[in-house]
PQR file of N, CA, C, O and H, with PARSE charges and radii, in Angstrom:
ATOM      1  N   MET A   1       0.836  -1.186   0.000 -0.4000 1.5000
ATOM      2  CA  MET A   1       0.000   0.000   0.000 -0.0000 2.0000
ATOM      3  C   MET A   1       0.879   1.245   0.000  0.5500 1.7000
ATOM      4  O   MET A   1       1.822   1.342   0.785 -0.5500 1.4000
ATOM      5  N   GLU A   2       0.581   2.168  -0.852 -0.4000 1.5000
ATOM      6  CA  GLU A   2       1.334   3.415  -0.949 -0.0000 2.0000
ATOM      7  C   GLU A   2       0.628   4.509  -0.149  0.5500 1.7000
ATOM      8  O   GLU A   2      -0.594   4.648  -0.200 -0.5500 1.4000
ATOM      9  H   GLU A   2      -0.185   2.089  -1.490  0.4000 1.0000
ATOM     10  N   GLU A   3       1.425   5.277   0.587 -0.4000 1.5000
ATOM     11  CA  GLU A   3       0.864   6.336   1.424 -0.0000 2.0000
ATOM     12  C   GLU A   3       1.801   7.539   1.396  0.5500 1.7000
ATOM     13  O   GLU A   3       3.012   7.383   1.554 -0.5500 1.4000
ATOM     14  H   GLU A   3       2.417   5.164   0.628  0.4000 1.0000
ATOM     15  N   THR A   4       1.259   8.721   1.199 -0.4000 1.5000
ATOM     16  CA  THR A   4       2.056   9.942   1.234 -0.0000 2.0000
ATOM     17  C   THR A   4       2.309  10.320   2.680  0.5500 1.7000
ATOM     18  O   THR A   4       1.368  10.502   3.452 -0.5500 1.4000
ATOM     19  H   THR A   4       0.276   8.847   1.070  0.4000 1.0000
ATOM     20  N   LEU A   5       3.579  10.440   3.051 -0.4000 1.5000
ATOM     21  CA  LEU A   5       3.929  10.814   4.421 -0.0000 2.0000
ATOM     22  C   LEU A   5       4.085  12.324   4.565  0.5500 1.7000
ATOM     23  O   LEU A   5       3.677  12.895   5.576 -0.5500 1.4000
ATOM     24  H   LEU A   5       4.344  10.293   2.424  0.4000 1.0000
ATOM     25  N   TYR A   6       4.667  12.971   3.571 -0.4000 1.5000
ATOM     26  CA  TYR A   6       4.902  14.414   3.628 -0.0000 2.0000
ATOM     27  C   TYR A   6       4.707  15.048   2.262  0.5500 1.7000
ATOM     28  O   TYR A   6       4.989  14.438   1.231 -0.5500 1.4000
ATOM     29  H   TYR A   6       4.998  12.508   2.749  0.4000 1.0000
ATOM     30  N   ASN A   7       4.223  16.277   2.270 -0.4000 1.5000
ATOM     31  CA  ASN A   7       4.269  17.168   1.119 -0.0000 2.0000
ATOM     32  C   ASN A   7       5.221  18.288   1.490  0.5500 1.7000
ATOM     33  O   ASN A   7       5.123  18.858   2.577 -0.5500 1.4000
ATOM     34  H   ASN A   7       3.994  16.773   3.107  0.4000 1.0000
ATOM     35  N   ILE A   8       6.139  18.605   0.597 -0.4000 1.5000
ATOM     36  CA  ILE A   8       7.191  19.574   0.897 -0.0000 2.0000
ATOM     37  C   ILE A   8       7.191  20.681  -0.147  0.5500 1.7000
ATOM     38  O   ILE A   8       7.138  20.412  -1.347 -0.5500 1.4000
ATOM     39  H   ILE A   8       6.219  18.142  -0.286  0.4000 1.0000
ATOM     40  N   GLU A   9       7.251  21.930   0.315 -0.4000 1.5000
ATOM     41  CA  GLU A   9       7.398  23.089  -0.564 -0.0000 2.0000
ATOM     42  C   GLU A   9       8.673  23.810  -0.166  0.5500 1.7000
ATOM     43  O   GLU A   9       8.940  23.994   1.021 -0.5500 1.4000
ATOM     44  H   GLU A   9       7.294  22.149   1.290  0.4000 1.0000
ATOM     45  N   ILE A  10       9.464  24.219  -1.150 -0.4000 1.5000
ATOM     46  CA  ILE A  10      10.659  25.015  -0.888 -0.0000 2.0000
ATOM     47  C   ILE A  10      10.648  26.183  -1.861  0.5500 1.7000
ATOM     48  O   ILE A  10      10.489  26.004  -3.068 -0.5500 1.4000
ATOM     49  H   ILE A  10       9.247  24.069  -2.115  0.4000 1.0000
ATOM     50  N   HIS A  11      10.822  27.390  -1.311 -0.4000 1.5000
ATOM     51  CA  HIS A  11      10.814  28.611  -2.110 -0.0000 2.0000
ATOM     52  C   HIS A  11      12.068  29.427  -1.806  0.5500 1.7000
ATOM     53  O   HIS A  11      12.648  29.322  -0.726 -0.5500 1.4000
ATOM     54  H   HIS A  11      10.952  27.535  -0.331  0.4000 1.0000
ATOM     55  N   LYS A  12      12.472  30.240  -2.776 -0.4000 1.5000
ATOM     56  CA  LYS A  12      13.606  31.143  -2.584 -0.0000 2.0000
ATOM     57  C   LYS A  12      13.134  32.560  -2.882  0.5500 1.7000
ATOM     58  O   LYS A  12      12.449  32.810  -3.874 -0.5500 1.4000
ATOM     59  H   LYS A  12      12.000  30.326  -3.653  0.4000 1.0000
ATOM     60  N   ASP A  13      13.517  33.484  -1.998 -0.4000 1.5000
ATOM     61  CA  ASP A  13      13.243  34.896  -2.242 -0.0000 2.0000
ATOM     62  C   ASP A  13      14.493  35.703  -1.902  0.5500 1.7000
ATOM     63  O   ASP A  13      15.563  35.130  -1.699 -0.5500 1.4000
ATOM     64  H   ASP A  13      14.073  33.281  -1.192  0.4000 1.0000
ATOM     65  N   ASP A  14      14.369  37.009  -1.841 -0.4000 1.5000
ATOM     66  CA  ASP A  14      15.521  37.878  -1.567 -0.0000 2.0000
ATOM     67  C   ASP A  14      16.115  37.664  -0.180  0.5500 1.7000
ATOM     68  O   ASP A  14      17.289  37.965   0.037 -0.5500 1.4000
ATOM     69  H   ASP A  14      13.499  37.475  -2.006  0.4000 1.0000
ATOM     70  N   GLU A  15      15.337  37.156   0.752 -0.4000 1.5000
ATOM     71  CA  GLU A  15      15.793  36.962   2.128 -0.0000 2.0000
ATOM     72  C   GLU A  15      16.369  35.577   2.387  0.5500 1.7000
ATOM     73  O   GLU A  15      16.902  35.341   3.471 -0.5500 1.4000
ATOM     74  H   GLU A  15      14.383  36.911   0.576  0.4000 1.0000
ATOM     75  N   GLY A  16      16.283  34.659   1.441 -0.4000 1.5000
ATOM     76  CA  GLY A  16      16.822  33.312   1.624 -0.0000 2.0000
ATOM     77  C   GLY A  16      15.833  32.257   1.191  0.5500 1.7000
ATOM     78  O   GLY A  16      15.065  32.457   0.250 -0.5500 1.4000
ATOM     79  H   GLY A  16      15.850  34.850   0.560  0.4000 1.0000
ATOM     80  N   TYR A  17      15.855  31.137   1.880 -0.4000 1.5000
ATOM     81  CA  TYR A  17      15.023  29.985   1.528 -0.0000 2.0000
ATOM     82  C   TYR A  17      13.937  29.787   2.573  0.5500 1.7000
ATOM     83  O   TYR A  17      14.132  30.035   3.763 -0.5500 1.4000
ATOM     84  H   TYR A  17      16.480  30.975   2.645  0.4000 1.0000
ATOM     85  N   PHE A  18      12.805  29.339   2.097 -0.4000 1.5000
ATOM     86  CA  PHE A  18      11.646  29.114   2.943 -0.0000 2.0000
ATOM     87  C   PHE A  18      11.091  27.731   2.614  0.5500 1.7000
ATOM     88  O   PHE A  18      10.833  27.425   1.451 -0.5500 1.4000
ATOM     89  H   PHE A  18      12.647  29.137   1.130  0.4000 1.0000
ATOM     90  N   GLY A  19      10.910  26.903   3.628 -0.4000 1.5000
ATOM     91  CA  GLY A  19      10.365  25.572   3.422 -0.0000 2.0000
ATOM     92  C   GLY A  19       9.127  25.352   4.260  0.5500 1.7000
ATOM     93  O   GLY A  19       8.997  25.886   5.361 -0.5500 1.4000
ATOM     94  H   GLY A  19      11.120  27.152   4.574  0.4000 1.0000
ATOM     95  N   ARG A  20       8.230  24.566   3.729 -0.4000 1.5000
ATOM     96  CA  ARG A  20       7.000  24.230   4.446 -0.0000 2.0000
ATOM     97  C   ARG A  20       6.749  22.744   4.223  0.5500 1.7000
ATOM     98  O   ARG A  20       6.792  22.264   3.090 -0.5500 1.4000
ATOM     99  H   ARG A  20       8.335  24.132   2.835  0.4000 1.0000
ATOM    100  N   ILE A  21       6.486  22.015   5.312 -0.4000 1.5000
ATOM    101  CA  ILE A  21       6.158  20.601   5.195 -0.0000 2.0000
ATOM    102  C   ILE A  21       4.776  20.358   5.782  0.5500 1.7000
ATOM    103  O   ILE A  21       4.380  20.978   6.769 -0.5500 1.4000
ATOM    104  H   ILE A  21       6.452  22.404   6.232  0.4000 1.0000
ATOM    105  N   TYR A  22       4.060  19.449   5.154 -0.4000 1.5000
ATOM    106  CA  TYR A  22       2.720  19.072   5.584 -0.0000 2.0000
ATOM    107  C   TYR A  22       2.699  17.571   5.834  0.5500 1.7000
ATOM    108  O   TYR A  22       3.204  16.800   5.018 -0.5500 1.4000
ATOM    109  H   TYR A  22       4.381  18.946   4.352  0.4000 1.0000
ATOM    110  N   SER A  23       2.125  17.155   6.940 -0.4000 1.5000
ATOM    111  CA  SER A  23       1.967  15.727   7.214 -0.0000 2.0000
ATOM    112  C   SER A  23       0.758  15.494   8.102  0.5500 1.7000
ATOM    113  O   SER A  23       0.288  16.389   8.804 -0.5500 1.4000
ATOM    114  H   SER A  23       1.714  17.781   7.602  0.4000 1.0000
ATOM    115  N   ASP A  24       0.272  14.263   8.046 -0.4000 1.5000
ATOM    116  CA  ASP A  24      -0.816  13.868   8.949 -0.0000 2.0000
ATOM    117  C   ASP A  24      -0.294  13.700  10.369  0.5500 1.7000
ATOM    118  O   ASP A  24      -1.054  13.807  11.331 -0.5500 1.4000
ATOM    119  H   ASP A  24       0.654  13.536   7.475  0.4000 1.0000
ATOM    120  N   ILE A  25       1.001  13.437  10.498 -0.4000 1.5000
ATOM    121  CA  ILE A  25       1.614  13.231  11.817 -0.0000 2.0000
ATOM    122  C   ILE A  25       1.735  14.549  12.580  0.5500 1.7000
ATOM    123  O   ILE A  25       1.314  14.642  13.733 -0.5500 1.4000
ATOM    124  H   ILE A  25       1.618  13.350   9.717  0.4000 1.0000
ATOM    125  N   ASP A  26       2.311  15.571  11.934 -0.4000 1.5000
ATOM    126  CA  ASP A  26       2.621  16.838  12.611 -0.0000 2.0000
ATOM    127  C   ASP A  26       1.861  18.054  12.099  0.5500 1.7000
ATOM    128  O   ASP A  26       2.027  19.141  12.651 -0.5500 1.4000
ATOM    129  H   ASP A  26       2.652  15.496  10.998  0.4000 1.0000
ATOM    130  N   GLY A  27       1.050  17.919  11.087 -0.4000 1.5000
ATOM    131  CA  GLY A  27       0.387  19.077  10.504 -0.0000 2.0000
ATOM    132  C   GLY A  27       1.365  19.859   9.638  0.5500 1.7000
ATOM    133  O   GLY A  27       2.173  19.261   8.928 -0.5500 1.4000
ATOM    134  H   GLY A  27       0.915  17.035  10.638  0.4000 1.0000
ATOM    135  N   MET A  28       1.304  21.189   9.687 -0.4000 1.5000
ATOM    136  CA  MET A  28       2.175  22.023   8.874 -0.0000 2.0000
ATOM    137  C   MET A  28       3.281  22.640   9.729  0.5500 1.7000
ATOM    138  O   MET A  28       3.036  23.085  10.850 -0.5500 1.4000
ATOM    139  H   MET A  28       0.648  21.674  10.265  0.4000 1.0000
ATOM    140  N   LYS A  29       4.499  22.660   9.188 -0.4000 1.5000
ATOM    141  CA  LYS A  29       5.627  23.322   9.845 -0.0000 2.0000
ATOM    142  C   LYS A  29       6.356  24.160   8.811  0.5500 1.7000
ATOM    143  O   LYS A  29       6.404  23.807   7.633 -0.5500 1.4000
ATOM    144  H   LYS A  29       4.698  22.298   8.278  0.4000 1.0000
ATOM    145  N   GLU A  30       6.930  25.284   9.263 -0.4000 1.5000
ATOM    146  CA  GLU A  30       7.667  26.173   8.373 -0.0000 2.0000
ATOM    147  C   GLU A  30       9.106  26.310   8.842  0.5500 1.7000
ATOM    148  O   GLU A  30       9.392  26.280  10.039 -0.5500 1.4000
ATOM    149  H   GLU A  30       6.892  25.570  10.221  0.4000 1.0000
ATOM    150  N   PHE A  31       9.994  26.460   7.890 -0.4000 1.5000
ATOM    151  CA  PHE A  31      11.427  26.578   8.159 -0.0000 2.0000
ATOM    152  C   PHE A  31      11.979  27.706   7.300  0.5500 1.7000
ATOM    153  O   PHE A  31      11.513  27.928   6.183 -0.5500 1.4000
ATOM    154  H   PHE A  31       9.762  26.484   6.917  0.4000 1.0000
ATOM    155  N   LYS A  32      12.981  28.424   7.827 -0.4000 1.5000
ATOM    156  CA  LYS A  32      13.655  29.490   7.075 -0.0000 2.0000
ATOM    157  C   LYS A  32      15.151  29.362   7.269  0.5500 1.7000
ATOM    158  O   LYS A  32      15.620  28.992   8.345 -0.5500 1.4000
ATOM    159  H   LYS A  32      13.359  28.244   8.735  0.4000 1.0000
ATOM    160  N   SER A  33      15.901  29.674   6.212 -0.4000 1.5000
ATOM    161  CA  SER A  33      17.352  29.670   6.302 -0.0000 2.0000
ATOM    162  C   SER A  33      17.936  30.463   5.137  0.5500 1.7000
ATOM    163  O   SER A  33      17.321  30.569   4.076 -0.5500 1.4000
ATOM    164  H   SER A  33      15.520  29.974   5.338  0.4000 1.0000
ATOM    165  N   ASN A  34      19.119  31.014   5.343 -0.4000 1.5000
ATOM    166  CA  ASN A  34      19.828  31.691   4.263 -0.0000 2.0000
ATOM    167  C   ASN A  34      20.562  30.696   3.380  0.5500 1.7000
ATOM    168  O   ASN A  34      21.007  31.048   2.288 -0.5500 1.4000
ATOM    169  H   ASN A  34      19.619  30.927   6.205  0.4000 1.0000
ATOM    170  N   ASN A  35      20.694  29.457   3.841 -0.4000 1.5000
ATOM    171  CA  ASN A  35      21.468  28.438   3.151 -0.0000 2.0000
ATOM    172  C   ASN A  35      20.563  27.239   2.850  0.5500 1.7000
ATOM    173  O   ASN A  35      19.905  26.717   3.750 -0.5500 1.4000
ATOM    174  H   ASN A  35      20.333  29.171   4.729  0.4000 1.0000
ATOM    175  N   ILE A  36      20.530  26.805   1.590 -0.4000 1.5000
ATOM    176  CA  ILE A  36      19.655  25.687   1.205 -0.0000 2.0000
ATOM    177  C   ILE A  36      20.044  24.398   1.924  0.5500 1.7000
ATOM    178  O   ILE A  36      19.177  23.602   2.284 -0.5500 1.4000
ATOM    179  H   ILE A  36      21.064  27.230   0.859  0.4000 1.0000
ATOM    180  N   ASP A  37      21.354  24.188   2.136 -0.4000 1.5000
ATOM    181  CA  ASP A  37      21.796  22.976   2.835 -0.0000 2.0000
ATOM    182  C   ASP A  37      21.265  22.924   4.261  0.5500 1.7000
ATOM    183  O   ASP A  37      20.841  21.869   4.734 -0.5500 1.4000
ATOM    184  H   ASP A  37      22.059  24.834   1.844  0.4000 1.0000
ATOM    185  N   LYS A  38      21.290  24.056   4.940 -0.4000 1.5000
ATOM    186  CA  LYS A  38      20.777  24.100   6.317 -0.0000 2.0000
ATOM    187  C   LYS A  38      19.269  23.913   6.347  0.5500 1.7000
ATOM    188  O   LYS A  38      18.740  23.248   7.238 -0.5500 1.4000
ATOM    189  H   LYS A  38      21.635  24.913   4.557  0.4000 1.0000
ATOM    190  N   LEU A  39      18.581  24.491   5.386 -0.4000 1.5000
ATOM    191  CA  LEU A  39      17.130  24.322   5.314 -0.0000 2.0000
ATOM    192  C   LEU A  39      16.779  22.851   5.115  0.5500 1.7000
ATOM    193  O   LEU A  39      15.915  22.315   5.808 -0.5500 1.4000
ATOM    194  H   LEU A  39      19.010  25.032   4.662  0.4000 1.0000
ATOM    195  N   LEU A  40      17.449  22.205   4.172 -0.4000 1.5000
ATOM    196  CA  LEU A  40      17.191  20.784   3.920 -0.0000 2.0000
ATOM    197  C   LEU A  40      17.544  19.923   5.129  0.5500 1.7000
ATOM    198  O   LEU A  40      16.840  18.962   5.438 -0.5500 1.4000
ATOM    199  H   LEU A  40      18.151  22.641   3.609  0.4000 1.0000
ATOM    200  N   ARG A  41      18.637  20.269   5.813 -0.4000 1.5000
ATOM    201  CA  ARG A  41      19.024  19.525   7.020 -0.0000 2.0000
ATOM    202  C   ARG A  41      17.948  19.658   8.091  0.5500 1.7000
ATOM    203  O   ARG A  41      17.560  18.665   8.707 -0.5500 1.4000
ATOM    204  H   ARG A  41      19.209  21.050   5.561  0.4000 1.0000
ATOM    205  N   ASP A  42      17.463  20.880   8.315 -0.4000 1.5000
ATOM    206  CA  ASP A  42      16.441  21.112   9.329 -0.0000 2.0000
ATOM    207  C   ASP A  42      15.148  20.363   9.006  0.5500 1.7000
ATOM    208  O   ASP A  42      14.540  19.755   9.886 -0.5500 1.4000
ATOM    209  H   ASP A  42      17.779  21.686   7.815  0.4000 1.0000
ATOM    210  N   ILE A  43      14.737  20.412   7.746 -0.4000 1.5000
ATOM    211  CA  ILE A  43      13.514  19.707   7.341 -0.0000 2.0000
ATOM    212  C   ILE A  43      13.687  18.205   7.513  0.5500 1.7000
ATOM    213  O   ILE A  43      12.811  17.533   8.057 -0.5500 1.4000
ATOM    214  H   ILE A  43      15.232  20.906   7.031  0.4000 1.0000
ATOM    215  N   THR A  44      14.821  17.679   7.050 -0.4000 1.5000
ATOM    216  CA  THR A  44      15.076  16.244   7.142 -0.0000 2.0000
ATOM    217  C   THR A  44      15.128  15.773   8.588  0.5500 1.7000
ATOM    218  O   THR A  44      14.562  14.733   8.927 -0.5500 1.4000
ATOM    219  H   THR A  44      15.533  18.225   6.609  0.4000 1.0000
ATOM    220  N   LEU A  45      15.802  16.531   9.436 -0.4000 1.5000
ATOM    221  CA  LEU A  45      15.906  16.159  10.845 -0.0000 2.0000
ATOM    222  C   LEU A  45      14.538  16.190  11.515  0.5500 1.7000
ATOM    223  O   LEU A  45      14.211  15.296  12.296 -0.5500 1.4000
ATOM    224  H   LEU A  45      16.262  17.375   9.161  0.4000 1.0000
ATOM    225  N   ASP A  46      13.746  17.197  11.221 -0.4000 1.5000
ATOM    226  CA  ASP A  46      12.406  17.282  11.803 -0.0000 2.0000
ATOM    227  C   ASP A  46      11.542  16.102  11.371  0.5500 1.7000
ATOM    228  O   ASP A  46      10.827  15.520  12.187 -0.5500 1.4000
ATOM    229  H   ASP A  46      14.012  17.923  10.587  0.4000 1.0000
ATOM    230  N   MET A  47      11.608  15.753  10.099 -0.4000 1.5000
ATOM    231  CA  MET A  47      10.847  14.609   9.605 -0.0000 2.0000
ATOM    232  C   MET A  47      11.312  13.319  10.261  0.5500 1.7000
ATOM    233  O   MET A  47      10.496  12.484  10.653 -0.5500 1.4000
ATOM    234  H   MET A  47      12.189  16.225   9.437  0.4000 1.0000
ATOM    235  N   GLN A  48      12.621  13.160  10.378 -0.4000 1.5000
ATOM    236  CA  GLN A  48      13.175  11.944  10.977 -0.0000 2.0000
ATOM    237  C   GLN A  48      12.729  11.809  12.438  0.5500 1.7000
ATOM    238  O   GLN A  48      12.339  10.727  12.876 -0.5500 1.4000
ATOM    239  H   GLN A  48      13.283  13.838  10.060  0.4000 1.0000
ATOM    240  N   LEU A  49      12.788  12.909  13.181 -0.4000 1.5000
ATOM    241  CA  LEU A  49      12.384  12.872  14.589 -0.0000 2.0000
ATOM    242  C   LEU A  49      10.884  12.611  14.737  0.5500 1.7000
ATOM    243  O   LEU A  49      10.471  11.886  15.643 -0.5500 1.4000
ATOM    244  H   LEU A  49      13.105  13.788  12.826  0.4000 1.0000
ATOM    245  N   ALA A  50      10.073  13.188  13.866 -0.4000 1.5000
ATOM    246  CA  ALA A  50       8.632  12.956  13.923 -0.0000 2.0000
ATOM    247  C   ALA A  50       8.302  11.498  13.613  0.5500 1.7000
ATOM    248  O   ALA A  50       7.457  10.891  14.271 -0.5500 1.4000
ATOM    249  H   ALA A  50      10.408  13.776  13.131  0.4000 1.0000
ATOM    250  N   LEU A  51       8.968  10.948  12.613 -0.4000 1.5000
ATOM    251  CA  LEU A  51       8.720   9.551  12.270 -0.0000 2.0000
ATOM    252  C   LEU A  51       9.236   8.619  13.357  0.5500 1.7000
ATOM    253  O   LEU A  51       8.652   7.566  13.611 -0.5500 1.4000
ATOM    254  H   LEU A  51       9.654  11.441  12.078  0.4000 1.0000
ATOM    255  N   GLU A  52      10.340   9.015  14.001 -0.4000 1.5000
ATOM    256  CA  GLU A  52      10.869   8.228  15.125 -0.0000 2.0000
ATOM    257  C   GLU A  52       9.842   8.166  16.252  0.5500 1.7000
ATOM    258  O   GLU A  52       9.586   7.105  16.822 -0.5500 1.4000
ATOM    259  H   GLU A  52      10.815   9.871  13.794  0.4000 1.0000
ATOM    260  N   GLU A  53       9.269   9.302  16.557 -0.4000 1.5000
ATOM    261  CA  GLU A  53       8.268   9.363  17.623 -0.0000 2.0000
ATOM    262  C   GLU A  53       7.027   8.553  17.250  0.5500 1.7000
ATOM    263  O   GLU A  53       6.435   7.881  18.095 -0.5500 1.4000
ATOM    264  H   GLU A  53       9.476  10.164  16.094  0.4000 1.0000
ATOM    265  N   PHE A  54       6.644   8.625  15.984 -0.4000 1.5000
ATOM    266  CA  PHE A  54       5.459   7.922  15.505 -0.0000 2.0000
ATOM    267  C   PHE A  54       5.668   6.408  15.472  0.5500 1.7000
ATOM    268  O   PHE A  54       4.769   5.651  15.839 -0.5500 1.4000
ATOM    269  H   PHE A  54       7.125   9.171  15.297  0.4000 1.0000
ATOM    270  N   THR A  55       6.852   5.961  15.032 -0.4000 1.5000
ATOM    271  CA  THR A  55       7.102   4.525  14.869 -0.0000 2.0000
ATOM    272  C   THR A  55       7.820   3.909  16.058  0.5500 1.7000
ATOM    273  O   THR A  55       7.823   2.688  16.210 -0.5500 1.4000
ATOM    274  H   THR A  55       7.582   6.576  14.734  0.4000 1.0000
ATOM    275  N   GLY A  56       8.434   4.738  16.909 -0.4000 1.5000
ATOM    276  CA  GLY A  56       9.148   4.219  18.062 -0.0000 2.0000
ATOM    277  C   GLY A  56      10.566   3.778  17.760  0.5500 1.7000
ATOM    278  O   GLY A  56      11.188   3.120  18.594 -0.5500 1.4000
ATOM    279  H   GLY A  56       8.433   5.730  16.786  0.4000 1.0000
ATOM    280  N   THR A  57      11.108   4.125  16.577 -0.4000 1.5000
ATOM    281  CA  THR A  57      12.488   3.773  16.238 -0.0000 2.0000
ATOM    282  C   THR A  57      13.422   4.918  16.603  0.5500 1.7000
ATOM    283  O   THR A  57      12.974   6.040  16.842 -0.5500 1.4000
ATOM    284  H   THR A  57      10.603   4.660  15.899  0.4000 1.0000
ATOM    285  N   ARG A  58      14.725   4.634  16.644 -0.4000 1.5000
ATOM    286  CA  ARG A  58      15.726   5.623  17.058 -0.0000 2.0000
ATOM    287  C   ARG A  58      16.510   6.131  15.861  0.5500 1.7000
ATOM    288  O   ARG A  58      16.742   5.387  14.907 -0.5500 1.4000
ATOM    289  H   ARG A  58      15.088   3.723  16.450  0.4000 1.0000
ATOM    290  N   THR A  59      16.929   7.419  15.904 -0.4000 1.5000
ATOM    291  CA  THR A  59      17.733   8.001  14.825 -0.0000 2.0000
ATOM    292  C   THR A  59      19.001   8.642  15.371  0.5500 1.7000
ATOM    293  O   THR A  59      19.495   9.619  14.809 -0.5500 1.4000
ATOM    294  H   THR A  59      16.741   8.023  16.679  0.4000 1.0000
ATOM    295  N   ILE A  60      19.520   8.109  16.445 -0.4000 1.5000
ATOM    296  CA  ILE A  60      20.721   8.683  17.059 -0.0000 2.0000
ATOM    297  C   ILE A  60      21.867   8.741  16.069  0.5500 1.7000
ATOM    298  O   ILE A  60      22.574   9.746  16.015 -0.5500 1.4000
ATOM    299  H   ILE A  60      19.119   7.315  16.902  0.4000 1.0000
ATOM    300  N   ASP A  61      22.073   7.681  15.276 -0.4000 1.5000
ATOM    301  CA  ASP A  61      23.144   7.682  14.288 -0.0000 2.0000
ATOM    302  C   ASP A  61      22.960   8.809  13.287  0.5500 1.7000
ATOM    303  O   ASP A  61      23.933   9.463  12.913 -0.5500 1.4000
ATOM    304  H   ASP A  61      21.498   6.864  15.320  0.4000 1.0000
ATOM    305  N   PHE A  62      21.741   9.048  12.850 -0.4000 1.5000
ATOM    306  CA  PHE A  62      21.447  10.116  11.907 -0.0000 2.0000
ATOM    307  C   PHE A  62      21.803  11.472  12.504  0.5500 1.7000
ATOM    308  O   PHE A  62      22.420  12.296  11.829 -0.5500 1.4000
ATOM    309  H   PHE A  62      20.950   8.517  13.154  0.4000 1.0000
ATOM    310  N   ILE A  63      21.433  11.714  13.733 -0.4000 1.5000
ATOM    311  CA  ILE A  63      21.707  12.988  14.386 -0.0000 2.0000
ATOM    312  C   ILE A  63      23.208  13.170  14.586  0.5500 1.7000
ATOM    313  O   ILE A  63      23.734  14.248  14.306 -0.5500 1.4000
ATOM    314  H   ILE A  63      20.932  11.045  14.281  0.4000 1.0000
ATOM    315  N   ASP A  64      23.907  12.146  15.061 -0.4000 1.5000
ATOM    316  CA  ASP A  64      25.346  12.233  15.289 -0.0000 2.0000
ATOM    317  C   ASP A  64      26.116  12.576  14.026  0.5500 1.7000
ATOM    318  O   ASP A  64      27.052  13.373  14.080 -0.5500 1.4000
ATOM    319  H   ASP A  64      23.480  11.270  15.288  0.4000 1.0000
ATOM    320  N   ILE A  65      25.751  12.003  12.903 -0.4000 1.5000
ATOM    321  CA  ILE A  65      26.430  12.256  11.641 -0.0000 2.0000
ATOM    322  C   ILE A  65      26.308  13.719  11.252  0.5500 1.7000
ATOM    323  O   ILE A  65      27.286  14.310  10.795 -0.5500 1.4000
ATOM    324  H   ILE A  65      24.990  11.356  12.859  0.4000 1.0000
ATOM    325  N   HIS A  66      25.143  14.317  11.418 -0.4000 1.5000
ATOM    326  CA  HIS A  66      24.887  15.661  10.963 -0.0000 2.0000
ATOM    327  C   HIS A  66      25.336  16.752  11.941  0.5500 1.7000
ATOM    328  O   HIS A  66      25.353  17.928  11.579 -0.5500 1.4000
ATOM    329  H   HIS A  66      24.349  13.837  11.790  0.4000 1.0000
ATOM    330  N   GLU A  67      25.688  16.393  13.132 -0.4000 1.5000
ATOM    331  CA  GLU A  67      26.129  17.404  14.084 -0.0000 2.0000
ATOM    332  C   GLU A  67      27.630  17.430  14.279  0.5500 1.7000
ATOM    333  O   GLU A  67      28.126  18.240  15.063 -0.5500 1.4000
ATOM    334  H   GLU A  67      25.674  15.437  13.426  0.4000 1.0000
ATOM    335  N   LYS A  68      28.367  16.580  13.599 -0.4000 1.5000
ATOM    336  CA  LYS A  68      29.836  16.565  13.705 -0.0000 2.0000
ATOM    337  C   LYS A  68      30.457  17.595  12.819  0.5500 1.7000
ATOM    338  O   LYS A  68      31.681  17.721  12.783 -0.5500 1.4000
ATOM    339  H   LYS A  68      27.964  15.922  12.962  0.4000 1.0000
TER
END
């Protein structure tokens, strides 16, 4: 069975990057950053943590890799 977990929008304007994610788990969240890499990292980490909480799995390795 196929199920959409997230819808993601990313926009760029004069002030930087703006991201918005939608999910049944967390509703809508917004992110802002001057750097696309940081925006993507923040969105990915938030999604990973939300799914961890929802499924009960751990993402410590994922967090450790991105904070070094």
